[in-house]
N, C-alpha and C positions, 0 to 999 in steps of 0.2 A: 665354765667347763671348757677344757681344751679337747679337741677332737682326738679320738683314738686313731692311731695309725697302724696299719698292717703292712705286710710285705707286698711286693707287686703282684698283680693278678692279671691274667690274660683273658681277653674277651674272645671266645671261640665262635665258630659258625660263619654264616654268610650274612652280609648286610645289604639291605635294600637301599638303593641309591635315593638321594633326596628327590621327591616327586614321583618315584616309581612305586607302584602298589605291589604287595607281595603276590607271588604266583603269576606274574605277567610275563615271566621269562626275561625281564630286564633287571636281573640281579647281578651283583658283582661281589668280589671278596671284600671283607671288612677293611682291609688295608688300602683300599683304593677309592675313597670318596672324591667327588668333584672339587675343583678349585683348590686343591692342596689341603683341604680340611681333613682332620681326623688323624688316624694312626700313622706311625712311621712307614716308610716305603717298604720295609721288610715284612710288614704285616704283624709284627710282634707288638701287640697293644699292651704295654706295661702300665697298668692303671694303679694309681695310688688311691687306696680306699681310706677315707677319713672318718667314717662313722661306724666302724665295726663290721660292715658288710663285706663279704669277700666273694669274688667270682672265680670259679675254677673251670678248667676245660670240661665241656660236656654239660655245663649248667644251663645253657640256653634251651628254652622250650619252643623256639621258633626263630625266624630270621631276625637279624639285627636291623633296625630301621633308623635312618638318618632323618632329621628335620629338613625342610626345604632349604634352609640357609646353611646346613651342615654344622650348625653349632651344637646340636644335641644328638645323642645316640640312644635309642631305646632298646633295652635288652629284656625280653620276656623270660621269666623264670617260673619256678614252682609257686604259683599263687600270687605272683606279683610281677610288676614290670619296673625295672630300674632305669632311670634316665641319667645319662652321663654327659658332663660337659666335655666336649671333644678337645678343644684347644688346651685345656688344663688337665685333661685326663683324670677328672674327679667325678665322684657321684654327686649329682645335683639334687636328686630326689627319688623316692620310690613310692609306688602306688599299688594297692591291692587289685588283683584281677578276679572279678566275680564271675564264676562260671564261664571262663574264656573259651571262645571257639577258635576263630582264626581271623586273618585280615588286619593285623596290627598296622596302622599307618598314621602319619601326622596329617593334620588338615593343611590346606594350601598356604595358610598364613603362619603355620607352625605353632599356633596358640593352643591347639588341642591334639590329644593323642587318642585315636579311636580304634575300637576292635569290635568284632562280632561276638556276641555271647553265644552260648550253646543253644539258646532258643531262637537265635536269629535276630535279636535286638542289637541295635548299634549303641555301644557304650562310649561316651566321650569323657576324657580326663582333661581337666584344665591344667596345662603346664605353662601358662602364660607368665606366671609369677616366679618361675624358677630363676634363682640368681646366677650371675656369672661369678664363680668362686674366685677369691683372691688367694695369694700364697700365704697369707697370714691366718693362723688359727684365731678363733674368737673366744675370749673369756667374757662371759656375759652372765647376768643374773637378773631376776625380777623380785620386786618387793612381795611380801606375803599376800597382799591384796591384788597383785598383778597390775597395779596402777603405774609403777615406775620401773623402767628398764635401765640397766647399766651395762655398757659394753666397752671393752678395751679397744681403743683407737690409738695405735702407736704407743707412746709412753703416757697416755692419759686415759681417763675413764669418761665416756660421754653418757650423759643422763637424758632420758626421754620420758615425757609424760605420754603414756600409751593411749589414754582416753582422748586427750586433746590433740594428739599427734604433733607435739611441739618439743623442741629441744630445750632442756632446762639448764644446760651449761656443761662444762668439763671440769674434772678434778685432776690435778697433777699427781697421779699415782698409778700403779699397775700391779696386778696380782689377783689372787683368788678373791671373790667378792661375796659379801653377805649383807642383806638388808635386815632391818627390823620389820615388824609386821606391816606397819603403816607406810613404809617407804620414806620415813623422815631421816633416818641415819643409814649410812653405808660404811661397812668395814672393809678394808683392803689389806690382804695378807702381805707379808714381806718382813723386812727388817729395817725399821720397826713396823709394827702393825699400826695403821692409821684409821681413825674413825672420822667421818665427815658428815656435815649437815647437807642434805640434798638441796634444800632451798638456800641458795646463796653460795654453796660450795665451800663453806668455812670448815677448817679442820678443828675437830673437837678435842681429839687427844692423839698422842703418839705413844705407843706402848712398847717398851723394850722387853721382849720375851727371852733374851739371851741368845738370839740367833735368828736365822731366816725361818719364818713360820709359813708353811704351805697351805694350811687349812684354818678357816675361822668360821664362827657362827655368832649371830647377835640374838639376844633374847627378844621376844615379841615386843616388849616395851622399850627396848633399846638401852636398858640399864646395865646389862651384863654382857660381856664379851667372852667367848670361849676360843682358845687357841690350842692347836695340836702341833707339836714339834717332835717328830720321831715317836717315842712311846710316852711322852709326857703331855698330859692334858692340864691346862690351867684356866681358871676363870678370873675375870678382872672387872672392877668397877669402871665403866666407860668414862664417866666425867672426871674422875680423880686419877685414873690410871693405877689404882691400888690393886695388888693381887689379892684375890679372895681366898683361893685354895689351889693347891697343886695335887694332881692325881697321877702318881707314878704308875706306869704300865697301862694307862687307859687311853693314851693318845691314839687317834685314828683319823684318817682323812674324811670319813663319813660322819658328819655331825648334824644334829637337829634338835632344836628346843621344842618342848611341848607348848601348846597354845597359852597356858598359864605361866610358863617360864620356870616352873618348879622342877622339871625333869629335863635332863640332857641325855639324848641318845648319842653314844660315841661308839661306832662300830658295833660289836656284839655285846655292849654293856649299856645299862640304864643307870644314870647317876641321879640320886635324889639330892638336889642342891642344898636344901635347908639342913639336912643331916650329914651330907657327904657320903652317904651309903651307896655302894656300887653293887648292882644286881646283874650278874651275867645272864644273858639270854641263852636258853638251851637250843642252840641252832644245830641242825643235823650236820654231821661230818665236820664240825668246826668251821663251817663256811664263813668267809670274811665278807661282810656287807660292802657293797659298792655305792649305795645310796640309801637314804632314810627319809621318811616323811611321816609326821603325825597327822591324824584326822583332825578336823576342826574342833571336835569335842574332846580331843586328847585321849579318847578311849582305845584307839587303834594305832598301831605303828606299822607302816609299810616298810619292809626290809628287802632290798634288792640283793640277791645272792648270785652265784655263778650260773652260767648257761641260761641266762634269761629268766631265771625264776624270781618271783616276788612273793615273799611270805607276809601274810597279814597276821599281826600279833595282837592279842588282847592285853593291853597294858595293865589293867586292874587284876585280871585273873592270872597273869603271867603264863599264858599258854597260847599256842598257835590257833588261828581261826581257820585258815586254809591257805592254799598256794595257787598262784597264778603262773601259768607257763606261757611266756611271751615268745619263745623261740630260742635260737642258739646264741644270738648276739648279746653281749654284755649290756646291762642296764646302767645308764649314766645318771638319769634323774627321775624323780617321782614327785607327783603333786596331786593332792586331793582337791576336789571341787569344793566350793564354799559350803555346800550342803552335805558333803561327805559321801554322796551316793556314787560318785565317779572317781576313778583313779587314773591319771594320765601317766603312762609309762614311756619314757624315752629310751629306746634301745635300737639306735640306728634310724628307725622311724618311730613316730609317736602313735601309740594305741590307747584307746579308752576302754576301761573295764568297769562293769557293774560290781560294786564292792559287796553287795549282799549275795548276788548269785555267782560271783567270781567268774563271769563270762565276758568275753570281748564284745563291745557294742559298736566299735567303729575304729577307723584309722584316719590319721590326718596328715600323712606324709612325713618328710624328713626335715629336721632343723639342725643347725649347728649348736644351738643351745636353747634351753627352755625345758619344759613347757610351763605356762602359768595361766590360770583361769582369770577371766575378768571378775570384777567384784560381784556381778550378778550371776556368775557361773554360766553365762550363755555363750561365751566365746573362749577360745583357747589361743594363747599367744606364744610365739617363739622367735628366736633370732636366727635368720637365715645365714647361709655361708658368706654372703657379702656384708653381713652386719646389719641388715635391715630388719626391723621389727614387723612381723606379719601376724595376722590373726585369722582364725577360721571359726565359723559358727558351729557350735556343738548342740545347741538347743534345737530340737526337731522343728518347732514352729518357725524359728528364725531361719533355719536352713532351708525350709520349704519356700519361704518368702524370697530368699536370695536366689534360689534356683528358678523360681517363677519369673523374677525380674530379669535374670540373665536370658531365660528362654523367650522373653517377650510375651508371656501369658500362658494360659493353660493349653494342654493338648486337646485337639478336637477328638471326637470319637474315632474318626478314620485314622488320625495320626496315632492314637493310642493303640488301636488294633494292629497297626503296622509295626510300631516300635516295641510295644509291650503286650504281645499276644497271649503271654502266659498268665496274665492277670486281668480281671474284669475292670471295666472302666470306672474311674473314680474322679470326682471333682477335686483337682489338686491345687488350683490357684483362685 
């Protein structure tokens, strides 16, 4: 996925100087941080937004706050705080604000961003892992099981084993990426489209589709390749390079195979590959999907539409199940958990949704590309703006253990009463 780019936006309001607490009277205008860091001298902070989020005058819900080293700038807004990389004027991450009160400030080492909740509790956000963005956009993809990550590095594709945290090598190709389910094969769009073995980096086939191909998809077993070029959709045998069938008028940049490989979703159409039959989806207002994902059992299809909407579709009954409203930002990627009970939605920041209740159950910040669940479904992975593969725990038990380890143990009753007075004491670690 390449990051979406919007026009320049200005950061309004006043900024708290590095090391100064809000409300102390030691505030200055946003264009004047120490040591020459931050916005231009004229105070016009023209920020390039790379993930679909946009800041407009008057959007700030409080003072802008610099990190102690001046590298980061936190902008509180409606229900979230956005953290910007000052030197490169890019959004580095966004975090939800739960019942925000006041007093947004960085810790002295700049690794945490803290604020007072409406109940008086101190909430700490870990910003230690935010990357320093580069000027290059990142094309990246994960295998269906989340085990292997591929990311574009210059004119090559770097492969990483996300479980063992080791590099698997590089492939001399560049373009849109698509794995098979097990991460054994990787297809790279272009002219020609190439398919590679992940183990060893050997090229399996090069397919001439008659021009530059911007979008590709591999069947779960790696046997079939789908290519989309303008309005033409074609399917190919991977090993022989033989074209199986051409579907005129069905080409679309959003492509997804069903888990059994018998159905291909291409934009607003479902293609039954054994028969070649095309079934249009009855989408409201003729909306064009921006991303697609099948549930692990193949019974549901998640369809990203405009204005942050995600439609869950019953594949067998050919009817909608319900709609998720994620916000106004466009949805770039969708991924079901291995159990199908969660749906990760990447729309500037990644949110998690209960697929039965159609309600949001968590947010995990911003990535340049992703998300992908680990094989056991307990972690969610993504590629950050600097190309690093990172993961966060989404399993409640695992999350609790990691929080306890970071905190150095459980809260005492006195600490609980001081920090979480709105809730009765619980044994947490």
